[in-house]
C-alpha positions as CSV (number, residue, x, y, z in Angstrom):
1,M,0.0,0.0,0.0
2,A,2.8,2.4,0.9
3,S,4.5,1.7,-2.5
4,L,1.2,2.5,-4.3
5,L,0.9,5.8,-2.4
6,H,4.5,6.8,-3.2
7,R,3.9,6.1,-6.9
8,L,0.7,8.1,-6.9
9,R,2.3,11.0,-5.1
10,D,5.2,11.0,-7.6
11,T,2.8,10.9,-10.5
12,I,0.8,13.8,-9.2
13,H,4.0,15.8,-8.5
14,G,5.2,15.1,-12.0
15,L,2.0,16.4,-13.6
16,A,1.9,19.5,-11.3
17,H,5.6,20.4,-11.7
18,P,6.7,19.3,-15.1
19,Y,10.5,20.2,-15.0
20,R,12.1,19.3,-18.3
21,P,15.9,19.9,-18.0
22,E,16.4,19.5,-21.8
23,R,14.5,22.8,-22.2
24,Y,17.1,24.7,-20.2
25,Y,20.2,23.0,-21.7
26,M,22.9,25.5,-22.6
27,R,24.6,25.0,-25.9
28,G,27.4,27.4,-25.4
29,P,28.1,31.1,-25.7
30,G,25.7,33.0,-27.9
31,P,26.5,35.4,-30.8
32,K,26.7,38.5,-28.5
33,W,29.4,36.9,-26.3
34,Q,31.3,35.7,-29.4
35,A,31.2,39.2,-30.9
36,K,32.3,40.8,-27.7
37,H,35.3,38.4,-27.3
38,G,36.3,38.6,-31.0
39,L,35.5,35.0,-31.9
40,A,34.5,34.2,-35.5
41,R,31.5,32.0,-35.9
42,T,32.3,28.7,-37.7
């Protein structure tokens, strides 16, 4: 019973707070940073 309640709680929490780390993944410096530091875009 406790296991079922934990799974239910985790499911509800996942629906209420859908954190998706891939949406916030940084891919490196942007074009303004590159322009400021004199790096050419490849």
